[in-house]
C-alpha positions, 0 to 999 in steps of 0.5 A, a space after each residue: 597177168 592181173 589186169 582187171 579189164 573186161 577182156 580178161 574174160 574173153 568177152 566182146 563188147 559189141 555194137 548192137 545194130 543189126 548191121 552196124 556200119 564201119 565205125 569212123 573216128 570223126 565227122 566228115 562233112 563236105 561244104 554243102 552238107 556243112 551249109 545244110 547243118 548250119 541251117 538246121 532248125 532249132 532243137 526243142 526237146 521236152 524234159 521232165 526231171 521230177 523224181 520217179 516213185 520208188 517203192 517196192 510195190 510190183 505192178 501187174 503190167 507195163 502196158 500203159 508205159 509202152 503205149 505212151 512210149 512206143 510211138 516215139 521209137 522208130 526203125 532206122 534202115 540204112 544203106 551204105 556204099 563201101 569200096 570193098 565187099 562186106 565179106 572182106 570186113 576186119 576180123 571181127 566176130 560181130 561183123 562176120 555174124 551179121 554180114 556173113 554166115 547169118 546175113 539172111 537175118 537181114 533178108 534176101 539181097 542184103 549184100 548186093 554188090 558193094 552196098 551194105 544194108 543195116 537195121 537199127 533203131 531211133 528215138 523221136 526227141 522233137 515234134 518236128 522230126 529230130 531223131 536220136 540214134 547211134 553213130 555206128 548205125 548211120 555212119 557212112 550211110 548213103 541213104 537212111 529210111 525211118 519207119 514210124 510205128 503208124 506205118 509212115 516212112 520218111 527219108 532222113 538226113 544226118 544232122 551230125 554224128 559223134 564217134 566219141 560218144 556213139 551218138 548221132 542226130 538225124 531228121 525227117 520232114 514231119 510235124 506233130 510227131 510223138 516226141 519222147 521226154 528226156 529225164 535227168 540221167 544223173 538222178 537215175 539210181 542203181 536198181 531202178 526199173 527200166 524198159 528197153 524198146 527197139 528193133 532187135 534182129 529186124 523182127 519188129 518193135 520189141 520191149 524188154 524189162 530190167 533194172 539199172 545194173 550200174 552207172 558210169 561204166 566205161 569200156 575203153 579209154 578211147 571214147 567219152 563213155 559214161 554208160 548206164 548198164 542194164 540187164 534189160 535184154 538188148 540185142 543186135 538191132 536195138 542200137 539207137 533204141 530207147 531205155 526209159 524209166 517207169 514214167 516213160 521218160 528217156 533215160 538213155 540210148 541203147 548202144 552196146 552189149 557185152 557178150 560171148 555169143 553175139 546176143 543178149 547175156 544180161 549186160 547192156 549199155 546205154 548212153 545217158 540222156 544228159 550226155 545225148 542232150 549235150 551232143 545233139 544240142 552241139 550238133 544242131 548249133 555247130 554241126 560238130 561237138 566242140 570239146 574242152 581240152 586240158 592237155 593231160 594224160 591221166 590214169 585212175 589211182 589204184 590203192 598201190 598208187 595212192 600209197 606211193 603218192 601219199 594219198 588217203 583215198 583213191 579218188 582223183 585223176 593222176 596226171 602221168 603226162 602233160 602236153 607241151 603247150 597245152 592249157 595244163 602246162 600253161 597253168 603250172 600242172 606237172 606229171 605226178 599231180 593228182 587232180 581232185 577237184 574240177 570246176 568245184 566238183 570232186 573228181 571220182 575217176 578218169 572216165 567221169 573226169 574226161 566227160 566233165 572236161 569235154 562238156 566244158 566249153 573251150 575258152 572257159 576258165 576253170 578252177 582246179 584243186 590238185 594234190 602235189 606231194 601231199 600238198 593241196 594246190 589251186 590252179 585256174 586253167 583256161 581250156 582250149 578246143 580238143 585238137 582234131 584226132 587227139 586222144 588222151 589214152 589212160 592205161 589199164 589198171 593193174 591190181 598187183 605190183 611186186 618186188 622192185 626191178 629184179 628180173 628186168 634188163 635195161 639198156 641206154 636209148 641210142 638212135 638205133 633203138 629209138 628208130 626201131 621202137 619209134 620212141 620220140 626224141 623228147 623221151 629220156 630214160 632206160 629202155 627195157 630189154 628183158 622182163 622175166 615172166 615170173 617177176 614182180 615187174 612183169 606182174 605190174 605191167 612192165 614189158 620189153 620196149 617200155 622206157 623207164 623215165 622215173 623211179 620213185 620220182 627221180 628222173 632216169 636218163 640212162 640205164 645206169 640211173 635205173 640201176 642206181 635208183 633200184 639199189 636205193 629202195 625207199 620201202 617195199 614199194 617202187 614207183 615207176 614212170 613208164 613211157 610206152 606207145 600208149 603214152 606215159 603212165 605210172 606203175 607200182 612194183 611191190 617187193 612183198 609179192 612175187 609174180 610166181 607166188 600169185 594163186 
């Protein structure tokens, strides 16, 4: 298998709170909580977007920056009630590590009855008590305690949480607090020096130093992710802590690590400050994050797909499906279109495009530029609000695609097969009954139970269509549109490379 996902290397992406609570899929509010949120005071944050001094001179100490920033980073202690014992958590190495065998890291009595106790970090962003942290730190919390660097402790209330970005906003009743300034995270460059400040393992405030290793990282297709990657040491308990630049300004909120051991291995992720700001302003104003919704399933463009769709570049977002009744369908977009520009900005990849759509207010009329069969077309789309619990998943990318559909068995879609595989009634095509493991189709990602709906842009209604279309190859590459449980996506199958020939 040639998929280049991070999972190939047996790493785990871990949320890094010392006792990360069960992650929810949204924000559940009762009427009283909703009333409190709508009455929250205005959020006033300070920003500083001036460029940092980028030179090769190495300073002897970061102490002045730490003294400036440290008072703004707090310890967040969370108590959560659960209906089951923490020892019965899902099969997840991270949860076992911090609720089970190594639970003594949280101190005596951390697992008393059905209460879970956890530690994380937070960042003061306004003088009147607004604090940024992670959703997975405070989600489902029954009590939240915030400890300041000067020893004062406060009970905090949740203003709102957003699972899709893993951002949460809480508030304490206090005045004249040392708020951290936010900077424009879009202006941060790879190679910039950054400091991570938080509360790892509950041992107390800790500062680590590193650089920005990468930008615009996405680790899954389910969330709105635009992570800043850093090699500054981040460990469990750092969740919600600050990632700051050498001017002491907030660049991001530390959220996750990629690790084999459960601890730091030099790959940490922070939610960019610009994304945090959009989320927290929405939470204060509305009590929730109202996202723009376009109504498409999209995927990144590989070099093979670019060739199949006659594109000169791999930039853009390939539309593999269009939601019925959605804004995209109303505007005239079709499966196979490539969105190359959104609201006047070029589309680089799927992760970036998802964020841009989400951050656009529902009801906005947005211009789109699309490449369709090599022809440039312009559309105006009026976005709607993202439906509750609606997630458009982009399939994983495949690197190698080979020979046409040799080694693939197909059958007609009858009612029995539809029921067995839970295939919607509106999906037409040929169901895959067999894929040889050493075939090019298998290497491309085709699997038993997939439904082939198009071959080289020609609709497939049954097994006979699939067989007929593969006997008329247009070249050494076959473009296949497939429906699977994750939705529709395209695959390219290369005739020139067989799966058994891969080294």
